[in-house]
N, C-alpha and C positions, 0 to 999 in steps of 0.2 A: 731795551725796547720795553715799551710798555704793550703790556697783554692786552690784547682785541678785547672789546665788552661782549659780553654774552647774553644777544641781543632778547635771547627767551624772558631775561629777567626785566627788562624794559618794556612799559606798556606800548600800546600801537600811538597812543594820543600824547606818550610825552614825546620831549626834545632834550637829547644830550647832544649840546655842540662838540664838532670837531676838536680834538683835545683833551677835553674832560677825559679824566683819569680815575676808574672806578674798579674798586678792588673784589674777588670773585666773590658772589655769591651777593652782592649789593641791588636790590630790588626800587625800582623807579616807578612808582605808581600814577596813576590817570591824570593829566594835563601839569605835568611839573615840567620844568625846564631847569636843566645843571647849563650851566655856561663853560665854553671852552678849558679858562684857567681851572676850573674846580679840580682839587685834589679830594679825592672820598674813599675811603678805606674799605675793610672787605667783612660782609656780612649786616650791610648797614639797610635800612628801610628809610626811604623817601616817601610819603603816604602823597595823599589826591593832592593837586592845586600847591608844591613844594614849589619855591626857588631857591637857588644855589649861586650866589655870584661868583666870580671869576678869582677874586683874591680869598677862595674859603679853602680853610682845611677841615676835613672831616675824618676823625679816625676810625678805629674798627668797632663796629656793633653798636654803633649810634643807631639812633632811631626818632626820627624825626614824623610827627605826625600832620593832620592836614592843615593846609591854609597856611602853612611858618615861611617865613622868607629869612634866607642866611645870607647876609649881605655882606659886601665886601668888608674887609677888615675882621672875620668873625673866624675866630677856630674853637673847634669842638674836640676836644681829646675821646680818646679810646670807651664806650660806653655811656654818653649820654643821652640823656630820656629829653624830647623835646614837642612838650605838648601841644593840643589842638590850639591853631591860632595864637600861640605865642610871639611875643613880638623882639626880633631884633633892631636895634640903630647903628649908625656910622656918623653922624653929624652930630654935634650938639647943640647946635643954634642956627637949625635950616632955613633957608629962605630960598623962594622961588627963583626970586629973579638973580641969585647971588650962586655963584659955582662955588660949591669947596668940596672937590674931589680929592686937593692936597692936605686937607684937614681931618680925613678919617681918626675916629680915634680907632683903638681896636680894642677889641672884644677877647675874653679866652675865657671858656668853659673846660674846666678840670674835668680829669676823668671821675666816670661813675656817677655824676651832677644829674640831679631833676629837675626840671625848671615846668612848672604846672600851665596849665590851659588858662589862656588870656592872660599869663605875664608878661611882663614889657622889661627888658633890661638894655638900661640905658649906656650907651656907649662908652667904652673905657674901663668899666667895670672887669674885674677879674671874680668868677664864680668858684670857689673850693672844693677841692675834690669830695664827692659823697654831699656836697649839700643839695638841699632840698627848698626849694622856690615855690612856695605855695602860688593855687589856682588865683591869677588875677591881681599879683603882688607886681610893684614897681620898685626895681633893684637900681640904684642911684651911686652907691658905693661897692668897691670890693666884699665881697663875701668870704669868710672863713669856711677853710675846709670841717664838713660834718654838722656845717649850720643850719636851721631850721628856722627860713624867713618867711613872714606874711605881713600883709596890709600894704597901705598905700600914702606914704614914702614904707620900702617893704623894714621892716624891723625884726632884729630876731627873738624868735620867741623859745627856743629851746636849741637841740643838738640832735642827730639821727643817724644812724648805724648805716654800714654798709646795706645794710639788706632791706634800709629802711624803716626801721623801726625806733620809735621816739628812746632816747635814753635820761634816766631820771639825774639830768646835772644840772646845775643853777648855769644861770646864762654869763656868769663871772665867776671869777675865784677859781676854787678849785674841788677837785672829785672824782668817784671813781664810780665807774657804771657796768654793766653787762649789757649785751645783745638779748632781750627776752627767747627770739629765735636762734641764734647761732651759739649763742655762749663766749661770742668773743669781747674780748675786755679793751674798754678806753680809758683814760686818763684825762682830766683836765687840770693844766697846771699853768696860773696865771689867765685864765680865760682861752689857752691854745686846746683844743680839742683832740687827741691823738688814738692811733689804733696802737694799741701795745700788744695783743695775738692774734694774728691773723689764721684761718681756717681756709684749707685746702679746698673745703666744698665749696666755696662761694666761686 
């Protein structure tokens, strides 16, 4: 049985439909709407004017800033950040006069990824763990773990650490780097970036 939602964490102007699951400590701010099928973890923050659809799964400690709609077929893993007015889609070729609800393309945002203000994620993409999507970027394809993306359409311009510091690595090939803030080590092998020494304080 689902635990009851704590009304003190829901602003009076917000609507949380019956059936929605919100973990402890999750807060829903002004004029937001959470549909009844949504599954949201603990310690999340949904800013002003946020919409969460029925077929949506959101992990723990996710921050969704103002004016973001998380439509059906989107999954956000733990500690994802969605910047103000960024956009998710779920139909690749929408037409007003044609119903395509059976053709949604699923979007997955992996743990710790950040999506900047006004960025657009075209449906069907997977955003890798701890990737960083720059403000205003338009992502049309999968994004690797730790990738730093910018532009329209988005292209990879570098690599970024779990802490959010740019890593001095080439976008392709091989190399090694250390996060200047945490001292964590990263290795690039054939264009794939991996964390090789995790620190407990993160």
